[in-house]
N, C-alpha and C positions, 0 to 999 in steps of 0.2 A: 461502595459501602452501602448506598441506599438499597440496591438490589439484595445485598447480603442481609441487611436488617429486615427487609420485608420477607425474605425467604425464611429466616430464623423465626420471625414472628408467626408466620403461617405454620411452621413446624411445631411451635409450642401451643398454638391456639387449637388446632384441629383435634389432637388427642385429648386435651383437657375438656373441650366442649363435648366431645363424644362421650367421654367418661361421665361427665355431668348429666348428659341426656339419658344415659343408661341407669344411673343411680338415683336421679331425682324422684321418680315415682315411688320408690320403696323406702325413701329416707324418712325417718322420724327424728326431728331434732328438738332439743329443749329450747323453748323460747327464751331469748335474751332481751333484756331491757335495752331500748335504744339509748345511745349515748355517745359522748365524745372520747376520743383517745389520741394520744400523741405517739407517733412512731419515730424511731431514730435508726438510721441505716448507715453505718460506716462502710466504705468501699475501699478496697486496695486493688490497684491495677498494676500488674507485673510489667517490667520492662520488655519491650519487643522491638527488634530492629534498631532504629535510631531513637526510639522513644524511651525516655527515662521512667523510673518508678513513678507511679501516680496514685491518686486516691481522692477521697472526698467524703461528703456526707449529704444526705437529703432528708432533713426532718419533715414530717408530714402531720398535719392536724386533720382528723377525719371524724365524720359523724356516721355511725353504723345503725342499721335497722334490720332486725330479724324478720324475714318474710316466710317463716316456716322451714322449708327445705333449703333455702339459700339465705345468705345475709349480704346485704348491699351496703357499701360505704361510699360516701362522696366527701371529698376534702380538697386540700391544697398542699402543695409541697414546694419548697425552695431548695435547690441543690447547688452546692459549690464543689467544683472538681478541679484537680490538676491532672490533665490527661493529654497525651500527644504533645507534650512539652508546652502546653498552654493552660492558662487558668480560665475557667468558664463558669457561668452561672445559668441556671434554668429555674423558671417559676411557672407553675401550671396548676389548674384544677385537675383532680384525679377522680376516677371511678374504679371501684373494686367489687368483685363478686367472689364470695367465699362459700365453700361447701362444708358446713359444720359436720364433723364426724367425731363427736365427743370432744376430747381435749385437743384434737388436731383439726386445723382448717386449711386445706389447700385453697389457693386463690389465684385469680388472674386480675391484673390491674393495668390501667393505661391512663395516659394523660397527654394533652396537647396544650402548649402554651408558648412562652417567649423565652429565648435564650440569647446570651450575648457573651462575646469574648473581649474583655476590656483592652488587652494588649493590641489586638488587630482592629479594634473598633468594628467588629462584625457582629450583626445581630439578626434575628429572624425567628421563624417557626421552629419550635423545639417539640420533639415527641418522645414518649417513653412507653415501653411495654414491659410488663413484669409478670413472672410466675413464681410462686413460692408456697411455702407451708409454714404455718404458725402453730406452735405448741403452747397451750395454755397451762401455766403452772399454778394460777390462782384466778379468782374472779377479776383481778385488776392487772396482772402481770403476765406477759407472754414474750417468748423469743421465737425466732424463726430463721429460715434460710430462704434466699431468693436469687433468681437470675434476672437481670435487667438488660434491656437494649435501649440506648439513648442516642439521639441524634439532634444536632443543630443543623437544620437543613440549609443548604447553600454554603456549607463549609466542610472541612474534613474532621470536625469535632464530633465524632460519633464513636461509641464503643460499647461492647458487651461487658458486663461485670457480674460477679458472683459474690455475695456477701451475706452477712448476718443482719438480723433486724430485732429490735427490742420495742415492745409496745406497752404503754401504761394507760389504763383507763382513767379518765379525769372525773 
């Protein structure tokens, strides 16, 4: 699973970074005031093989700052999931880079932190990589879609997910 996660991450990162490098010099974005926002991401994991239906959520509090052609965010997230017939938790700081294109912001995000499985008393390093797009409907409300890879290293608790995202500026 670890090799699959790293391969998928490399496949997502290279095209996104290449596109950003091509577009950055010519972009003109409207400056946005720095500030806090709260993201809410529900996840549904479809049954596969012996694994039942799963899901979860990972609220994230982040602070964003516009740097001209790109917008950076730093924050923290706590996730609770039922996946692979286990309940798991993850908590980590996150970093996100967004490419503002008017009302649409494609982005890449990642985080490294701590994860644990209460039923098996397993814990350790948790990682997350995410690619998505946010659609701004107003100055304070956005929704989006995103693909995420998560892993609690040293365990089989790792999974890709695709879901929606809602963000509210505070």
